[in-house]
OpenMM code with the backbone's topology and positions (N, CA, C; nanometers):
from openmm import Vec3, app, unit

residues = "MET LYS GLN LYS SER PHE VAL ASN ARG ARG VAL ARG PRO ARG ILE ASP VAL LEU PHE LYS ALA ASN PHE GLU ILE ASN ASP LYS ALA LEU PRO GLU SER GLU CYS LEU ILE ALA ASN ILE SER VAL SER GLY ALA GLY LEU ILE PHE PRO GLY LEU ALA GLU GLY SER ILE SER LYS GLY LEU ILE ILE THR LEU GLU PHE PHE ILE PRO GLY THR ASP ARG PRO ILE TYR ILE GLN GLY LYS ILE ILE TRP THR LYS GLN LEU GLU ASP ALA ILE GLU ALA GLY VAL ASN PHE SER GLU PRO LEU PRO PHE GLU GLU ILE ILE LYS CYS CYS ILE LYS ILE LYS ASN LYS PHE GLU SER ASN".split()
positions = [
    Vec3(-2.3599, -1.2929, -1.3967),
    Vec3(-2.3360, -1.2067, -1.2836),
    Vec3(-2.2791, -1.0737, -1.3330),
    Vec3(-2.3399, -0.9655, -1.2929),
    Vec3(-2.2971, -0.8333, -1.3361),
    Vec3(-2.1720, -0.7918, -1.2611),
    Vec3(-2.0725, -0.7419, -1.3363),
    Vec3(-1.9468, -0.7004, -1.2766),
    Vec3(-1.9559, -0.5544, -1.2338),
    Vec3(-1.9009, -0.5226, -1.1158),
    Vec3(-1.8999, -0.3855, -1.0678),
    Vec3(-1.8071, -0.3021, -1.1539),
    Vec3(-1.8479, -0.1794, -1.1825),
    Vec3(-1.7582, -0.0901, -1.2547),
    Vec3(-1.6753, -0.0128, -1.1519),
    Vec3(-1.5517, 0.0169, -1.1891),
    Vec3(-1.4598, 0.0860, -1.0989),
    Vec3(-1.4882, 0.2349, -1.1012),
    Vec3(-1.5046, 0.2924, -0.9831),
    Vec3(-1.5208, 0.4365, -0.9693),
    Vec3(-1.4008, 0.4880, -0.8912),
    Vec3(-1.3240, 0.5765, -0.9521),
    Vec3(-1.2049, 0.6304, -0.8872),
    Vec3(-1.2467, 0.7409, -0.7904),
    Vec3(-1.2335, 0.7145, -0.6606),
    Vec3(-1.2702, 0.8115, -0.5577),
    Vec3(-1.1476, 0.8745, -0.4929),
    Vec3(-1.0335, 0.8559, -0.5530),
    Vec3(-0.9095, 0.9080, -0.4957),
    Vec3(-0.9098, 1.0604, -0.4952),
    Vec3(-0.8644, 1.1143, -0.3835),
    Vec3(-0.8561, 1.2587, -0.3666),
    Vec3(-0.7240, 1.3111, -0.4233),
    Vec3(-0.6186, 1.2337, -0.4110),
    Vec3(-0.4850, 1.2732, -0.4547),
    Vec3(-0.4328, 1.1743, -0.5586),
    Vec3(-0.3482, 1.2212, -0.6501),
    Vec3(-0.2908, 1.1282, -0.7490),
    Vec3(-0.1982, 1.0271, -0.6828),
    Vec3(-0.1920, 0.9079, -0.7399),
    Vec3(-0.1054, 0.8016, -0.6893),
    Vec3(0.0199, 0.7910, -0.7744),
    Vec3(0.1282, 0.7467, -0.7114),
    Vec3(0.2547, 0.7214, -0.7793),
    Vec3(0.2732, 0.5702, -0.7817),
    Vec3(0.2948, 0.5131, -0.9003),
    Vec3(0.3208, 0.3694, -0.9100),
    Vec3(0.4600, 0.3407, -0.8560),
    Vec3(0.4683, 0.2484, -0.7616),
    Vec3(0.5936, 0.2081, -0.6985),
    Vec3(0.5899, 0.0569, -0.6811),
    Vec3(0.6915, 0.0007, -0.6256),
    Vec3(0.6893, -0.1397, -0.5846),
    Vec3(0.7852, -0.1547, -0.4679),
    Vec3(0.7333, -0.1303, -0.3477),
    Vec3(0.8107, -0.1388, -0.2246),
    Vec3(0.7595, -0.2552, -0.1423),
    Vec3(0.8505, -0.3259, -0.0767),
    Vec3(0.8101, -0.4248, 0.0232),
    Vec3(0.7762, -0.3507, 0.1511),
    Vec3(0.6800, -0.4044, 0.2247),
    Vec3(0.6426, -0.3449, 0.3532),
    Vec3(0.6083, -0.4555, 0.4515),
    Vec3(0.6360, -0.4311, 0.5778),
    Vec3(0.5867, -0.5174, 0.6851),
    Vec3(0.4548, -0.4579, 0.7313),
    Vec3(0.3657, -0.5432, 0.7795),
    Vec3(0.2370, -0.4905, 0.8237),
    Vec3(0.1838, -0.5655, 0.9451),
    Vec3(0.0982, -0.4972, 1.0176),
    Vec3(0.0198, -0.5557, 1.1261),
    Vec3(-0.1249, -0.5152, 1.1038),
    Vec3(-0.2150, -0.6045, 1.1380),
    Vec3(-0.3584, -0.5770, 1.1287),
    Vec3(-0.4127, -0.5669, 1.2702),
    Vec3(-0.4789, -0.4557, 1.2999),
    Vec3(-0.5331, -0.4322, 1.4338),
    Vec3(-0.4283, -0.4599, 1.5408),
    Vec3(-0.3042, -0.4133, 1.5157),
    Vec3(-0.1899, -0.4270, 1.6069),
    Vec3(-0.1446, -0.5710, 1.6289),
    Vec3(-0.1773, -0.6617, 1.5354),
    Vec3(-0.1339, -0.8009, 1.5462),
    Vec3(-0.0686, -0.8429, 1.4155),
    Vec3(0.0490, -0.9011, 1.4248),
    Vec3(0.1170, -0.9523, 1.3060),
    Vec3(0.0508, -1.0835, 1.2639),
    Vec3(0.0327, -1.1011, 1.1345),
    Vec3(-0.0176, -1.2269, 1.0812),
    Vec3(0.1025, -1.3168, 1.0530),
    Vec3(0.0798, -1.4476, 1.0382),
    Vec3(0.1926, -1.5365, 1.0083),
    Vec3(0.2715, -1.4886, 0.8855),
    Vec3(0.2019, -1.4407, 0.7848),
    Vec3(0.2656, -1.3836, 0.6651),
    Vec3(0.2454, -1.2335, 0.6747),
    Vec3(0.3482, -1.1606, 0.7195),
    Vec3(0.3280, -1.0181, 0.7487),
    Vec3(0.4076, -0.9258, 0.6566),
    Vec3(0.4254, -0.9689, 0.5315),
    Vec3(0.4915, -0.8837, 0.4340),
    Vec3(0.3962, -0.8630, 0.3161),
    Vec3(0.3910, -0.7394, 0.2676),
    Vec3(0.3076, -0.7079, 0.1528),
    Vec3(0.3879, -0.6210, 0.0574),
    Vec3(0.3270, -0.5873, -0.0543),
    Vec3(0.3881, -0.4979, -0.1521),
    Vec3(0.3041, -0.3718, -0.1624),
    Vec3(0.3699, -0.2572, -0.1664),
    Vec3(0.3008, -0.1320, -0.1935),
    Vec3(0.3115, -0.1119, -0.3443),
    Vec3(0.1971, -0.1148, -0.4127),
    Vec3(0.1941, -0.1043, -0.5588),
    Vec3(0.1842, 0.0400, -0.6055),
    Vec3(0.1187, 0.1237, -0.5257),
    Vec3(0.1088, 0.2666, -0.5551),
    Vec3(0.0854, 0.3403, -0.4248),
    Vec3(0.1203, 0.4695, -0.4242),
    Vec3(0.1145, 0.5446, -0.2990),
    Vec3(0.0854, 0.6916, -0.3284),
    Vec3(0.0195, 0.7560, -0.2343),
    Vec3(-0.0031, 0.9004, -0.2406),
    Vec3(0.0081, 0.9548, -0.0990),
    Vec3(-0.0147, 1.0816, -0.0842),
    Vec3(-0.0124, 1.1443, 0.0476),
    Vec3(-0.1199, 1.0832, 0.1375),
    Vec3(-0.2333, 1.0423, 0.0774),
    Vec3(-0.3477, 0.9994, 0.1584),
    Vec3(-0.3769, 0.8497, 0.1583),
    Vec3(-0.3046, 0.7702, 0.0790),
    Vec3(-0.3350, 0.6276, 0.0780),
    Vec3(-0.2402, 0.5480, -0.0092),
    Vec3(-0.2700, 0.4173, -0.0219),
    Vec3(-0.1843, 0.3283, -0.0999),
    Vec3(-0.2638, 0.2091, -0.1506),
    Vec3(-0.2136, 0.1508, -0.2581),
    Vec3(-0.2639, 0.0236, -0.3079),
    Vec3(-0.1672, -0.0844, -0.2639),
    Vec3(-0.2177, -0.1898, -0.2026),
    Vec3(-0.1341, -0.2960, -0.1464),
    Vec3(-0.1649, -0.4289, -0.2119),
    Vec3(-0.0649, -0.5167, -0.2159),
    Vec3(-0.0827, -0.6547, -0.2613),
    Vec3(-0.0287, -0.7451, -0.1516),
    Vec3(-0.1108, -0.8420, -0.1126),
    Vec3(-0.0755, -0.9375, -0.0072),
    Vec3(-0.0602, -1.0756, -0.0720),
    Vec3(0.0608, -1.1126, -0.1174),
    Vec3(0.0804, -1.2426, -0.1811),
    Vec3(0.0590, -1.3573, -0.0829),
    Vec3(-0.0060, -1.4616, -0.1303),
    Vec3(-0.0181, -1.5840, -0.0527),
    Vec3(-0.1182, -1.5840, 0.0604),
    Vec3(-0.1904, -1.4747, 0.0824),
    Vec3(-0.2891, -1.4746, 0.1912),
    Vec3(-0.4196, -1.5377, 0.1459),
    Vec3(-0.4809, -1.6115, 0.2351),
    Vec3(-0.6074, -1.6781, 0.2054),
    Vec3(-0.7212, -1.5767, 0.1963),
    Vec3(-0.8197, -1.6105, 0.1184),
    Vec3(-0.9379, -1.5266, 0.1033),
    Vec3(-0.9973, -1.4968, 0.2410),
    Vec3(-1.0312, -1.3721, 0.2648),
    Vec3(-1.0895, -1.3316, 0.3921),
    Vec3(-0.9889, -1.2905, 0.4983),
    Vec3(-0.8587, -1.3091, 0.4713),
    Vec3(-0.7555, -1.2711, 0.5693),
    Vec3(-0.7496, -1.1206, 0.5896),
    Vec3(-0.7775, -1.0460, 0.4846),
    Vec3(-0.7779, -0.8999, 0.4875),
    Vec3(-0.9175, -0.8569, 0.4455),
    Vec3(-0.9791, -0.7692, 0.5231),
    Vec3(-1.1139, -0.7260, 0.4864),
    Vec3(-1.1325, -0.5766, 0.5112),
    Vec3(-1.2310, -0.5238, 0.4454),
    Vec3(-1.2653, -0.3823, 0.4558),
    Vec3(-1.2924, -0.3456, 0.6021),
    Vec3(-1.2382, -0.2294, 0.6425),
    Vec3(-1.2614, -0.1792, 0.7771),
    Vec3(-1.1513, -0.2085, 0.8769),
    Vec3(-1.0608, -0.3017, 0.8440),
    Vec3(-0.9516, -0.3335, 0.9363),
    Vec3(-0.8501, -0.2197, 0.9395),
    Vec3(-0.7854, -0.2038, 1.0539),
    Vec3(-0.6796, -0.1040, 1.0704),
    Vec3(-0.5458, -0.1726, 1.0426),
    Vec3(-0.4660, -0.1112, 0.9539),
    Vec3(-0.3371, -0.1676, 0.9157),
    Vec3(-0.2267, -0.0677, 0.9499),
    Vec3(-0.1163, -0.1209, 1.0008),
    Vec3(0.0036, -0.0406, 1.0249),
    Vec3(0.1102, -0.0913, 0.9303),
    Vec3(0.1698, 0.0006, 0.8529),
    Vec3(0.2742, -0.0346, 0.7569),
    Vec3(0.4097, 0.0175, 0.8038),
    Vec3(0.5128, -0.0600, 0.7778),
    Vec3(0.6505, -0.0179, 0.7978),
    Vec3(0.7226, -0.0479, 0.6671),
    Vec3(0.7804, 0.0570, 0.6057),
    Vec3(0.8523, 0.0360, 0.4811),
    Vec3(0.9669, 0.1351, 0.4675),
    Vec3(1.0559, 0.1024, 0.3758),
    Vec3(1.1695, 0.1880, 0.3434),
    Vec3(1.1566, 0.2302, 0.1981),
    Vec3(1.1818, 0.3558, 0.1707),
    Vec3(1.1958, 0.3972, 0.0327),
    Vec3(1.3342, 0.3496, -0.0094),
    Vec3(1.3443, 0.2761, -0.1201),
    Vec3(1.4750, 0.2239, -0.1608),
    Vec3(1.5823, 0.3328, -0.1608),
    Vec3(1.6968, 0.2971, -0.1043),
    Vec3(1.8076, 0.3911, -0.0964),
    Vec3(1.8082, 0.4750, 0.0300),
    Vec3(1.7098, 0.4559, 0.1159),
    Vec3(1.7070, 0.5276, 0.2440),
    Vec3(1.7227, 0.4260, 0.3560),
    Vec3(1.7604, 0.4733, 0.4734),
    Vec3(1.7780, 0.3809, 0.5849),
    Vec3(1.6867, 0.4125, 0.7026),
    Vec3(1.5922, 0.5033, 0.6818),
    Vec3(1.4985, 0.5386, 0.7888),
    Vec3(1.3610, 0.4808, 0.7550),
    Vec3(1.3063, 0.3945, 0.8421),
    Vec3(1.1752, 0.3365, 0.8122),
    Vec3(1.0635, 0.4411, 0.8216),
    Vec3(0.9613, 0.4177, 0.7443),
    Vec3(0.8400, 0.4993, 0.7494),
    Vec3(0.7321, 0.4124, 0.8123),
    Vec3(0.6675, 0.4649, 0.9138),
    Vec3(0.5559, 0.3966, 0.9790),
    Vec3(0.4306, 0.4789, 0.9527),
    Vec3(0.3258, 0.4118, 0.9073),
    Vec3(0.1994, 0.4822, 0.8842),
    Vec3(0.0841, 0.3859, 0.9056),
    Vec3(-0.0252, 0.4385, 0.9561),
    Vec3(-0.1437, 0.3577, 0.9854),
    Vec3(-0.2595, 0.4045, 0.8988),
    Vec3(-0.3472, 0.3120, 0.8672),
    Vec3(-0.4635, 0.3465, 0.7878),
    Vec3(-0.5721, 0.2419, 0.7994),
    Vec3(-0.6760, 0.2631, 0.7224),
    Vec3(-0.7930, 0.1744, 0.7240),
    Vec3(-0.8100, 0.1116, 0.5854),
    Vec3(-0.8306, -0.0194, 0.5829),
    Vec3(-0.8574, -0.0892, 0.4571),
    Vec3(-0.9956, -0.0439, 0.4091),
    Vec3(-1.0010, 0.0100, 0.2857),
    Vec3(-1.1292, 0.0610, 0.2353),
    Vec3(-1.1886, -0.0245, 0.1238),
    Vec3(-1.1083, -0.1122, 0.0651),
    Vec3(-1.1605, -0.2085, -0.0318),
    Vec3(-1.0625, -0.3246, -0.0440),
    Vec3(-1.1137, -0.4393, -0.0859),
    Vec3(-1.0281, -0.5553, -0.1126),
    Vec3(-1.0767, -0.6248, -0.2390),
    Vec3(-0.9856, -0.6973, -0.2995),
    Vec3(-1.0181, -0.7758, -0.4190),
    Vec3(-0.9369, -0.9037, -0.4131),
    Vec3(-1.0039, -1.0171, -0.4234),
    Vec3(-0.9339, -1.1460, -0.4220),
    Vec3(-0.8764, -1.1731, -0.5602),
    Vec3(-0.7464, -1.1964, -0.5666),
    Vec3(-0.6797, -1.2354, -0.6902),
    Vec3(-0.6538, -1.3856, -0.6843),
    Vec3(-0.5972, -1.4416, -0.7892),
    Vec3(-0.5747, -1.5863, -0.7928),
    Vec3(-0.4888, -1.6348, -0.6762),
    Vec3(-0.3789, -1.5640, -0.6473),
    Vec3(-0.2889, -1.6094, -0.5404),
    Vec3(-0.2492, -1.4958, -0.4456),
    Vec3(-0.3359, -1.3960, -0.4347),
    Vec3(-0.3061, -1.2808, -0.3489),
    Vec3(-0.4352, -1.2040, -0.3204),
    Vec3(-0.4233, -1.1091, -0.2311),
    Vec3(-0.5329, -1.0158, -0.2047),
    Vec3(-0.4807, -0.8770, -0.2383),
    Vec3(-0.5601, -0.8021, -0.3108),
    Vec3(-0.5282, -0.6631, -0.3417),
    Vec3(-0.6177, -0.5771, -0.2533),
    Vec3(-0.5650, -0.4656, -0.2031),
    Vec3(-0.6440, -0.3815, -0.1137),
    Vec3(-0.6042, -0.2358, -0.1268),
    Vec3(-0.6972, -0.1501, -0.0916),
    Vec3(-0.6706, -0.0071, -0.0851),
    Vec3(-0.6759, 0.0375, 0.0591),
    Vec3(-0.5834, 0.1240, 0.0967),
    Vec3(-0.5802, 0.1746, 0.2341),
    Vec3(-0.5841, 0.3275, 0.2303),
    Vec3(-0.6605, 0.3831, 0.3210),
    Vec3(-0.6685, 0.5277, 0.3400),
    Vec3(-0.5923, 0.5591, 0.4685),
    Vec3(-0.4838, 0.6376, 0.4574),
    Vec3(-0.4018, 0.6668, 0.5732),
    Vec3(-0.4772, 0.7518, 0.6758),
    Vec3(-0.4501, 0.7257, 0.8037),
    Vec3(-0.5119, 0.8017, 0.9132),
    Vec3(-0.4631, 0.9456, 0.9148),
    Vec3(-0.3350, 0.9643, 0.8815),
    Vec3(-0.2748, 1.0976, 0.8717),
    Vec3(-0.2008, 1.1033, 0.7391),
    Vec3(-0.1898, 1.2208, 0.6791),
    Vec3(-0.1195, 1.2294, 0.5511),
    Vec3(0.0266, 1.1856, 0.5629),
    Vec3(0.0728, 1.1148, 0.4615),
    Vec3(0.2137, 1.0804, 0.4530),
    Vec3(0.2897, 1.2104, 0.4306),
    Vec3(0.3995, 1.2332, 0.5033),
    Vec3(0.4739, 1.3580, 0.4835),
    Vec3(0.5116, 1.3785, 0.3371),
    Vec3(0.4900, 1.4976, 0.2886),
    Vec3(0.5129, 1.5301, 0.1482),
    Vec3(0.6557, 1.4979, 0.1055),
    Vec3(0.7525, 1.5183, 0.1958),
    Vec3(0.8929, 1.4905, 0.1599),
    Vec3(0.9127, 1.3441, 0.1243),
    Vec3(0.8349, 1.2545, 0.1860),
    Vec3(0.8469, 1.1117, 0.1553),
    Vec3(0.7947, 1.0829, 0.0146),
    Vec3(0.6881, 1.1492, -0.0251),
    Vec3(0.6340, 1.1331, -0.1603),
    Vec3(0.7351, 1.1848, -0.2626),
    Vec3(0.7987, 1.2975, -0.2331),
    Vec3(0.9003, 1.3523, -0.3232),
    Vec3(1.0145, 1.2519, -0.3403),
    Vec3(1.0574, 1.1866, -0.2299),
    Vec3(1.1639, 1.0857, -0.2390),
    Vec3(1.1213, 0.9710, -0.3312),
    Vec3(0.9941, 0.9305, -0.3217),
    Vec3(0.9431, 0.8245, -0.4098),
    Vec3(0.9553, 0.8676, -0.5553),
    Vec3(0.9142, 0.9902, -0.5848),
    Vec3(0.9196, 1.0417, -0.7225),
    Vec3(1.0618, 1.0441, -0.7749),
    Vec3(1.1553, 1.0905, -0.6935),
    Vec3(1.2955, 1.0990, -0.7354),
    Vec3(1.3508, 0.9601, -0.7640),
    Vec3(1.3215, 0.8623, -0.6773),
    Vec3(1.3701, 0.7256, -0.6978),
    Vec3(1.3168, 0.6679, -0.8285),
    Vec3(1.1881, 0.6908, -0.8553),
    Vec3(1.1264, 0.6385, -0.9777),
    Vec3(1.1869, 0.7074, -1.0999),
    Vec3(1.2019, 0.8395, -1.0932),
    Vec3(1.2604, 0.9156, -1.2043),
    Vec3(1.4022, 0.8659, -1.2328),
    Vec3(1.4826, 0.8486, -1.1298),
    Vec3(1.6200, 0.8008, -1.1477),
    Vec3(1.6235, 0.6604, -1.2069),
    Vec3(1.5301, 0.5761, -1.1668),
    Vec3(1.5245, 0.4390, -1.2175),
    Vec3(1.4982, 0.4403, -1.3679),
    Vec3(1.4022, 0.5224, -1.4133),
    Vec3(1.3686, 0.5274, -1.5542),
    Vec3(1.4792, 0.5927, -1.6373),
    Vec3(1.5456, 0.6923, -1.5814),
    Vec3(1.6531, 0.7594, -1.6545),
    Vec3(1.7749, 0.6712, -1.6708),
    Vec3(1.7960, 0.5771, -1.5783),
    Vec3(1.9129, 0.4892, -1.5872),
    Vec3(1.8900, 0.3724, -1.6848),
    Vec3(1.7656, 0.3496, -1.7250),
    Vec3(1.7355, 0.2384, -1.8187),
    Vec3(1.7492, 0.2798, -1.9621),
] * unit.nanometer
topology = app.Topology()
chain = topology.addChain("A")
for resn in residues:
    res = topology.addResidue(resn, chain)
    for name in ("N", "CA", "C"):
        topology.addAtom(name, app.Element.getBySymbol(name[0]), res)
């Protein structure tokens, strides 16, 4: 079986992060409604859904995310569309394209948190 080659179609650079997020699909919470944001940009994010069964998340679904940038107390809410999925051994990996750009100040906060984390190690 021929394996698909990855084509990077991202418009904006991504920042590697690891934030927990709550999510709803098509305005409905699933029994397991927590995921991880693995990377993020102004226009989208890479998500990991641990423990979800194959087919639980699929291309074209609308997802709403609620997350906190570590060290802040104001939640960020953003909606987007699942544009790809990949089944892993015990999780689903997915890419989401945000409906509206994430405010630039939020991306800057992500960068500062990551920079501070690396400088303290």
